[in-house]
C-alpha positions as a Python dict, from the first residue, in 0.01 Angstrom:
ca = {
    (1, 'M'): (0, 0, 0),
    (2, 'K'): (137, 340, -103),
    (3, 'I'): (10, 666, 42),
    (4, 'G'): (97, 1005, -107),
    (5, 'I'): (125, 1271, 163),
    (6, 'L'): (125, 1647, 114),
    (7, 'S'): (66, 1957, 323),
    (8, 'D'): (66, 2334, 318),
    (9, 'S'): (-44, 2400, -38),
    (10, 'H'): (-155, 2753, 52),
    (11, 'L'): (-230, 2952, -266),
    (12, 'K'): (-21, 2735, -499),
    (13, 'S'): (-274, 2526, -691),
    (14, 'D'): (-28, 2479, -976),
    (15, 'Y'): (226, 2321, -737),
    (16, 'T'): (-51, 2118, -573),
    (17, 'K'): (-156, 1978, -911),
    (18, 'E'): (207, 1901, -995),
    (19, 'V'): (253, 1712, -666),
    (20, 'I'): (-75, 1519, -700),
    (21, 'D'): (12, 1422, -1059),
    (22, 'F'): (357, 1311, -945),
    (23, 'L'): (219, 1104, -655),
    (24, 'K'): (-20, 935, -898),
    (25, 'E'): (266, 875, -1143),
    (26, 'I'): (463, 690, -872),
    (27, 'E'): (156, 473, -811),
    (28, 'S'): (17, 606, -484),
    (29, 'D'): (-305, 431, -384),
    (30, 'Y'): (-427, 710, -155),
    (31, 'L'): (-367, 1081, -98),
    (32, 'V'): (-350, 1247, 244),
    (33, 'H'): (-336, 1626, 283),
    (34, 'A'): (-232, 1761, 625),
    (35, 'G'): (-402, 2100, 595),
    (36, 'D'): (-361, 2458, 483),
    (37, 'L'): (-524, 2394, 148),
    (38, 'C'): (-641, 2758, 154),
    (39, 'L'): (-829, 2736, -178),
    (40, 'E'): (-1128, 2531, -289),
    (41, 'K'): (-926, 2464, -606),
    (42, 'N'): (-682, 2254, -400),
    (43, 'L'): (-972, 2048, -266),
    (44, 'Q'): (-1102, 2008, -621),
    (45, 'L'): (-761, 1879, -730),
    (46, 'L'): (-773, 1610, -460),
    (47, 'E'): (-1127, 1518, -564),
    (48, 'E'): (-1037, 1509, -935),
    (49, 'S'): (-730, 1291, -875),
    (50, 'G'): (-943, 978, -892),
    (51, 'L'): (-769, 844, -581),
    (52, 'K'): (-921, 796, -238),
    (53, 'Y'): (-813, 1092, -29),
    (54, 'M'): (-855, 1252, 308),
    (55, 'A'): (-763, 1597, 433),
    (56, 'V'): (-787, 1808, 748),
    (57, 'F'): (-847, 2176, 790),
    (58, 'G'): (-538, 2382, 867),
    (59, 'N'): (-516, 2705, 1061),
    (60, 'N'): (-561, 2899, 733),
    (61, 'D'): (-867, 2703, 617),
    (62, 'R'): (-1149, 2854, 826),
    (63, 'H'): (-1317, 2996, 516),
    (64, 'L'): (-1337, 2639, 374),
    (65, 'L'): (-1539, 2498, 668),
    (66, 'S'): (-1867, 2534, 480),
    (67, 'L'): (-1730, 2302, 209),
    (68, 'A'): (-1681, 2004, 443),
    (69, 'S'): (-1988, 1823, 308),
    (70, 'N'): (-1861, 1859, -51),
    (71, 'Y'): (-1514, 1713, 6),
    (72, 'N'): (-1344, 1457, 230),
    (73, 'I'): (-1200, 1717, 467),
    (74, 'K'): (-1225, 1682, 845),
    (75, 'Q'): (-1152, 1866, 1167),
    (76, 'E'): (-825, 1774, 1334),
    (77, 'P'): (-721, 1541, 1480),
    (78, 'Y'): (-887, 1296, 1244),
    (79, 'Y'): (-847, 922, 1302),
    (80, 'F'): (-889, 668, 1024),
    (81, 'K'): (-780, 321, 925),
    (82, 'I'): (-657, 178, 596),
    (83, 'K'): (-640, -200, 596),
    (84, 'D'): (-474, -290, 928),
    (85, 'T'): (-294, 44, 985),
    (86, 'T'): (-434, 319, 1206),
    (87, 'F'): (-368, 685, 1130),
    (88, 'K'): (-404, 1019, 1300),
    (89, 'L'): (-410, 1320, 1068),
    (90, 'M'): (-375, 1678, 1181),
    (91, 'H'): (-235, 2009, 1069),
    (92, 'L'): (-106, 2164, 1390),
    (93, 'P'): (152, 1947, 1568),
    (94, 'Y'): (-33, 1966, 1903),
    (95, 'Y'): (-136, 1602, 1936),
    (96, 'L'): (195, 1427, 1873),
    (97, 'N'): (128, 1132, 2098),
    (98, 'P'): (162, 767, 1993),
    (99, 'D'): (-208, 677, 1978),
    (100, 'S'): (-197, 548, 1618),
    (101, 'D'): (41, 350, 1401),
    (102, 'V'): (109, 658, 1186),
    (103, 'V'): (75, 1025, 1285),
    (104, 'I'): (73, 1273, 995),
    (105, 'F'): (97, 1648, 1052),
    (106, 'G'): (189, 1971, 873),
    (107, 'H'): (206, 2341, 965),
    (108, 'T'): (582, 2374, 1021),
    (109, 'H'): (666, 2349, 648),
    (110, 'I'): (959, 2126, 749),
    (111, 'F'): (998, 1760, 652),
    (112, 'E'): (1014, 1534, 955),
    (113, 'C'): (1016, 1160, 989),
    (114, 'D'): (1066, 970, 1312),
    (115, 'Y'): (974, 628, 1448),
    (116, 'K'): (922, 618, 1826),
    (117, 'N'): (746, 363, 2045),
    (118, 'K'): (604, 182, 1739),
    (119, 'T'): (452, 504, 1600),
    (120, 'L'): (567, 665, 1276),
    (121, 'F'): (552, 1047, 1276),
    (122, 'I'): (559, 1222, 935),
    (123, 'N'): (549, 1584, 824),
    (124, 'P'): (581, 1597, 443),
    (125, 'G'): (713, 1954, 435),
    (126, 'E'): (549, 2213, 212),
    (127, 'V'): (396, 2212, -133),
    (128, 'C'): (390, 2593, -155),
    (129, 'A'): (768, 2655, -145),
    (130, 'R'): (708, 2950, 87),
    (131, 'E'): (971, 2889, 356),
    (132, 'K'): (1233, 2754, 114),
    (133, 'P'): (1245, 2725, -265),
    (134, 'L'): (1139, 2358, -258),
    (135, 'I'): (817, 2180, -351),
    (136, 'E'): (793, 1876, -123),
    (137, 'C'): (584, 1564, -68),
    (138, 'V'): (618, 1213, 73),
    (139, 'Q'): (515, 867, -32),
    (140, 'L'): (469, 621, 254),
    (141, 'E'): (481, 256, 153),
    (142, 'I'): (347, 22, 418),
    (143, 'K'): (461, -337, 401),
    (144, 'E'): (389, -616, 646),
    (145, 'N'): (708, -560, 847),
    (146, 'E'): (840, -230, 716),
    (147, 'Y'): (765, 137, 654),
    (148, 'I'): (940, 294, 356),
    (149, 'I'): (928, 673, 359),
    (150, 'S'): (1028, 840, 33),
    (151, 'R'): (1071, 1216, 53),
    (152, 'Y'): (1047, 1393, -282),
    (153, 'F'): (1152, 1751, -339),
    (154, 'K'): (1249, 1982, -620),
    (155, 'K'): (1336, 2343, -674),
    (156, 'I'): (1062, 2549, -831),
    (157, 'N'): (1241, 2582, -1167),
    (158, 'E'): (1348, 2216, -1189),
    (159, 'I'): (1160, 1948, -1378),
    (160, 'N'): (1235, 1633, -1178),
    (161, 'F'): (1190, 1547, -814),
    (162, 'T'): (1484, 1425, -605),
    (163, 'K'): (1422, 1126, -378),
    (164, 'E'): (1549, 1051, -26),
    (165, 'E'): (1443, 729, 145),
    (166, 'K'): (1416, 607, 505),
    (167, 'K'): (1310, 264, 625),
    (168, 'Y'): (1184, 148, 963),
    (169, 'E'): (1092, -202, 1080),
    (170, 'R'): (732, -229, 1194),
}
């Protein structure tokens, strides 16, 4: 199972589309957005991807609350399960406790990946390239006994994403 993870799109729908297309190209089965979509267009891009997706509202998404019934976007923290793996999804990193197999968060615009007490914590960085000139996302591959975290990033004017990989035993 492969899960494409993105966060902090802000006003960059073109970058969001590029990331979603890339995550589809590398055969992600699901998309997870950790908030600060900021525009309905970014929600539409998730919906139009054809993949199952889930998203949470970020601190800059209050004006999108009325759209919750139109899209798969939830209040944080949002708990869900895919196959036998439990997830907690949030934007603000306020609930970073090990109460799920995988905890996904955003807000800081900084890629983070850590495995503590049998919980994987992931922040995919930023799509919007606001804090640094990088467009970032993550693909999480979940195998029976292993997590494979592939971080993808590229400079705004580059064509191809660079890949860094981490592995943890489950």
